[in-house]
C-alpha positions as CSV (number, residue, x, y, z in Angstrom):
1,M,89.2,-6.3,-123.9
2,T,86.3,-5.2,-126.1
3,L,86.6,-2.8,-129.0
4,D,84.5,-0.3,-127.1
5,E,86.9,-0.5,-124.1
6,A,89.9,-0.1,-126.4
7,F,88.3,2.9,-128.1
8,D,87.6,4.6,-124.7
9,K,91.2,4.0,-123.6
10,F,92.4,5.4,-126.9
11,I,90.4,8.6,-126.5
12,E,91.6,9.0,-122.8
13,F,95.1,8.5,-124.1
14,K,94.7,11.3,-126.6
15,Q,93.2,13.6,-124.0
16,R,96.2,13.0,-121.7
17,Q,98.5,13.9,-124.5
18,G,97.0,17.4,-124.3
19,L,95.1,17.4,-127.6
20,S,92.5,20.1,-128.0
21,G,88.9,19.3,-127.6
22,I,88.4,19.7,-131.4
23,S,91.2,17.2,-132.2
24,V,89.7,14.7,-129.8
25,H,86.2,15.3,-131.2
26,D,87.6,14.6,-134.7
27,Y,89.0,11.2,-133.5
28,V,85.6,10.3,-132.1
29,S,83.8,11.4,-135.2
30,F,85.9,9.4,-137.7
31,I,86.5,6.3,-135.6
32,A,83.1,5.8,-133.8
33,P,81.3,4.6,-137.0
34,F,83.9,1.9,-137.5
35,V,83.5,0.7,-133.9
36,A,79.8,0.7,-134.2
37,Q,79.8,-1.3,-137.4
38,I,82.4,-3.9,-136.3
39,G,80.6,-4.2,-132.9
40,G,81.9,-2.5,-129.8
41,W,81.0,-5.6,-127.8
42,M,83.5,-7.8,-129.7
43,E,86.7,-8.9,-128.0
44,L,89.7,-7.6,-129.9
45,P,91.2,-11.0,-130.8
46,D,87.9,-12.1,-132.3
47,I,87.7,-9.3,-134.9
48,R,88.1,-10.8,-138.3
49,E,89.9,-9.3,-141.3
50,E,86.8,-9.4,-143.5
51,Q,84.9,-7.2,-141.0
52,V,87.6,-4.5,-141.1
53,F,87.8,-4.4,-144.9
54,K,84.1,-4.6,-145.4
55,Y,83.8,-1.4,-143.5
56,I,86.6,0.2,-145.5
57,D,85.2,-1.0,-148.8
58,G,81.9,0.6,-147.8
59,L,83.5,4.0,-147.6
60,Y,84.2,3.8,-151.3
61,T,80.5,3.5,-152.0
62,Q,79.5,6.6,-149.9
63,D,79.0,10.0,-151.5
64,I,82.0,11.6,-149.8
65,S,85.1,13.3,-151.2
66,K,88.4,11.4,-151.6
67,A,90.0,13.6,-148.9
68,T,87.2,12.7,-146.4
69,R,87.5,9.0,-147.3
70,A,91.2,9.1,-146.7
71,T,90.7,10.9,-143.4
72,Y,88.3,8.1,-142.2
73,I,90.8,5.4,-143.1
74,R,93.8,7.3,-141.7
75,N,92.1,7.7,-138.3
76,I,91.0,4.0,-138.2
77,K,94.6,3.1,-138.9
78,V,95.9,5.4,-136.1
79,F,93.5,3.8,-133.7
80,L,94.4,0.2,-134.7
81,N,98.1,1.0,-134.6
82,W,97.5,2.3,-131.0
83,V,95.8,-1.0,-130.2
84,K,98.8,-2.9,-131.6
85,K,101.3,-0.9,-129.7
86,Y,99.6,-0.6,-126.3
87,E,97.4,-3.7,-126.2
88,G,99.7,-6.0,-128.2
89,I,96.9,-7.0,-130.6
90,D,97.4,-6.6,-134.4
91,I,94.2,-6.0,-136.2
92,Y,95.5,-6.1,-139.8
93,T,97.1,-2.7,-139.6
94,S,99.8,-3.4,-142.1
95,R,97.2,-4.2,-144.8
96,I,95.2,-1.0,-144.4
97,M,96.2,1.4,-147.1
98,V,95.4,5.1,-146.8
99,P,94.4,6.4,-150.3
100,K,96.2,9.4,-151.6
101,S,94.1,12.5,-152.0
102,N,94.2,14.6,-155.2
103,K,96.7,17.4,-154.9
104,K,94.8,20.7,-155.3
105,I,96.6,23.9,-156.2
106,L,96.2,26.5,-153.5
107,R,94.6,29.7,-154.6
108,I,96.8,32.7,-153.6
109,Y,94.6,35.7,-153.2
110,S,95.6,38.6,-155.4
111,D,95.6,42.2,-154.2
112,D,92.2,42.7,-155.8
113,D,90.9,39.5,-154.2
114,I,91.9,40.8,-150.7
115,R,90.4,44.2,-151.2
116,L,87.2,42.5,-152.3
117,I,87.1,40.3,-149.2
118,F,87.3,43.3,-146.9
119,R,84.8,45.3,-149.0
120,T,82.3,42.4,-148.9
121,I,82.3,42.1,-145.1
122,H,79.2,43.7,-143.7
123,A,77.1,43.0,-140.6
124,E,74.0,44.5,-138.9
125,S,76.1,46.9,-136.8
126,D,79.3,48.9,-137.3
127,W,81.1,47.1,-134.4
128,L,80.3,43.6,-135.7
129,T,81.5,44.6,-139.2
130,A,84.7,45.9,-137.6
131,R,85.0,42.7,-135.6
132,N,84.6,40.5,-138.6
133,R,87.1,42.4,-140.6
134,A,89.6,42.2,-137.7
135,M,89.2,38.5,-137.5
136,V,89.8,38.0,-141.2
137,A,92.8,40.3,-141.0
138,V,94.6,38.3,-138.2
139,M,94.0,35.0,-140.0
140,L,95.3,36.4,-143.2
141,D,98.2,38.5,-141.9
142,S,99.2,36.6,-138.7
143,G,98.3,33.0,-139.7
144,L,95.9,32.3,-136.8
145,R,93.7,29.2,-136.8
146,Q,90.0,29.7,-136.4
147,G,90.1,28.4,-132.8
148,E,93.1,30.6,-132.0
149,V,91.1,33.7,-133.0
150,C,88.2,32.7,-130.7
151,D,90.6,32.0,-127.8
152,L,92.7,35.2,-128.2
153,L,92.9,37.1,-124.9
154,T,92.7,40.9,-124.7
155,K,95.8,40.9,-122.5
156,D,97.8,39.0,-125.2
157,V,97.4,41.7,-127.8
158,Y,100.5,43.9,-127.9
159,F,99.8,46.7,-130.3
160,E,103.0,48.6,-129.2
161,K,105.1,45.5,-130.0
162,S,103.2,44.6,-133.2
163,M,102.6,41.0,-132.0
164,L,100.1,38.7,-130.5
165,K,100.5,35.8,-128.0
166,V,98.5,32.9,-129.2
167,C,97.4,29.7,-127.5
168,G,97.6,27.0,-130.1
169,K,97.1,23.2,-130.3
170,G,97.9,21.4,-127.1
171,D,97.7,24.7,-125.2
172,K,101.1,25.6,-126.6
173,E,101.8,29.4,-126.6
174,R,103.6,31.3,-129.4
175,F,104.1,34.8,-130.5
176,V,103.0,35.9,-134.0
177,P,103.5,39.2,-135.9
178,L,100.8,41.8,-136.2
179,G,100.8,44.0,-139.3
180,S,99.8,47.7,-139.1
181,I,96.7,47.2,-141.2
182,A,95.5,44.3,-139.1
183,A,96.2,46.3,-136.0
184,R,94.2,49.2,-137.3
185,Y,91.2,46.9,-137.9
186,M,91.6,45.5,-134.4
187,K,91.8,48.9,-132.8
188,E,88.7,50.1,-134.7
189,Y,86.8,47.0,-133.5
190,R,87.8,47.6,-129.9
191,F,86.9,51.3,-130.1
192,L,83.4,50.4,-131.4
193,C,82.8,47.3,-129.3
194,P,80.3,47.9,-126.5
195,F,82.0,45.2,-124.4
196,Q,85.4,45.1,-122.8
197,E,86.0,41.4,-121.9
198,K,88.6,38.9,-121.2
199,Y,88.5,37.6,-124.7
200,F,89.4,40.0,-127.5
201,F,86.7,38.9,-129.9
202,V,83.2,38.6,-128.5
203,S,79.7,37.8,-129.6
204,R,76.7,40.1,-129.9
205,R,76.0,39.4,-126.2
206,G,79.6,40.1,-125.1
207,E,80.5,36.5,-124.7
208,Q,83.5,34.7,-126.1
209,V,82.9,34.3,-129.9
210,T,82.5,30.6,-130.7
211,R,84.1,28.5,-133.5
212,D,80.6,27.8,-134.9
213,S,79.8,31.5,-135.2
214,V,83.1,32.2,-136.9
215,K,82.5,29.2,-139.2
216,H,79.0,30.5,-140.0
217,F,80.3,34.0,-140.8
218,M,83.0,32.5,-143.1
219,Y,80.5,30.3,-144.8
220,K,78.2,33.3,-145.5
221,L,81.0,35.3,-146.8
222,A,82.2,32.5,-149.1
223,Q,78.7,32.4,-150.7
224,V,79.1,35.9,-152.1
225,L,82.7,35.9,-153.1
226,P,83.6,34.7,-156.6
227,F,86.4,32.4,-155.3
228,E,86.9,29.7,-152.6
229,F,87.1,31.2,-149.2
230,S,87.5,29.8,-145.6
231,S,89.4,30.3,-142.4
232,H,91.9,27.6,-143.4
233,K,92.5,29.2,-146.8
234,L,93.4,32.5,-145.1
235,R,96.0,30.6,-143.0
236,H,97.3,28.9,-146.2
237,N,97.7,32.3,-147.8
238,F,99.5,33.7,-144.8
239,A,102.1,30.9,-145.0
240,T,102.6,31.0,-148.7
241,N,102.9,34.8,-148.8
242,Y,105.4,34.6,-145.9
243,C,107.6,32.5,-148.1
244,L,107.1,34.7,-151.2
245,D,107.7,37.9,-149.3
246,Q,110.8,36.6,-147.5
247,Y,112.3,35.5,-150.8
248,E,111.5,38.9,-152.4
249,K,113.0,40.8,-149.5
250,Y,116.0,38.6,-148.5
251,G,116.5,36.2,-151.4
252,R,115.9,33.2,-149.1
253,I,113.2,31.5,-147.1
254,D,113.6,30.5,-143.5
255,I,111.2,27.6,-143.2
256,F,111.9,27.0,-139.6
257,R,110.8,30.5,-138.6
258,L,107.6,29.9,-140.5
259,M,107.2,26.6,-138.6
260,I,107.4,28.5,-135.4
261,L,104.9,31.1,-136.5
262,M,102.4,28.5,-137.7
263,G,102.7,26.5,-134.5
264,H,103.6,23.3,-136.3
265,E,105.3,20.4,-134.5
266,D,107.1,19.1,-137.5
267,V,108.8,21.0,-140.3
268,K,107.4,18.5,-142.8
269,T,103.9,20.1,-142.3
270,T,105.4,23.5,-143.1
271,N,107.3,22.3,-146.1
272,R,104.1,22.2,-148.2
273,Y,104.0,25.9,-148.2
274,L,107.7,26.1,-149.2
275,H,106.9,23.8,-152.1
276,I,104.0,25.9,-153.3
277,A,106.0,29.1,-153.0
278,N,108.9,27.6,-154.9
279,E,106.5,26.6,-157.7
280,I,105.3,30.2,-157.9
281,I,108.8,31.6,-157.8
282,A,110.0,29.2,-160.5
283,S,107.0,30.2,-162.7
284,R,107.6,33.9,-162.2
285,E,111.4,33.7,-162.9
286,N,111.1,31.3,-165.8
287,V,112.7,32.4,-169.1
288,S,110.8,31.0,-172.0
289,H,113.1,29.1,-174.3
290,I,110.6,29.4,-177.2
291,D,110.2,33.1,-176.6
292,R,114.0,33.5,-176.8
293,I,114.2,31.6,-180.1
294,F,111.4,33.6,-181.8
295,A,112.2,36.9,-180.2
296,D,112.6,38.6,-183.6
297,I,109.3,37.5,-184.9
């Protein structure tokens, strides 16, 4: 079997697993350059170790971030592990080390930050302004992914129950909460929108809004805000604020409920938000030992 044939089978395998088109596209994007450089025509047993590591070493000379480099290497290792498991050919997988990315502290938007975000959102018409504010609201207050916003169906918006039914990764459905302010933005948008369609959020022409258009809107908004901003950061903020608000109200954090709301398969993915929230809680509740000593000064 050639490397090209193995790559095609790997992608077909991922599609049969029910991965979204975006996830499959990511596999193609990050693995195809490796296949091209090694030589797709090569038989799997003929691939030499120096070829594999020459490609990986080349990634360290490219002008890409540490996180992007790690993603390339991680995807290559996933592919070669699949070759080892399903084709019985080990292409040096145990020696491929995925570099660790630098841990960045997540920015939690302050109340003033959030007010500024919504004040900054403006489009060429009132209904598009209302649409964009509603999209930001459901990402920030319900934790929706960018693609889930685009795929939200009108029939799956339950204003009377304060919830949404979302179709997430792998076409898995889940219910998420809908706050009253987010609901107000959504109702305003639907009242002003000149189209009543299957999909809740539509384009200027009344078609389903695309991921690229949402990404473009988010990018333009990020250019005028004085802090980092993106769809993914809105979702991060939802998860971290969920933990903080739960702790403040109930004195505990149910990480498994958050896992369900986020649509995660593994609680390990959700635990990062618990860790961030605990850092913030520990900082807020800290009693300064030095302050206590010098309290009388």
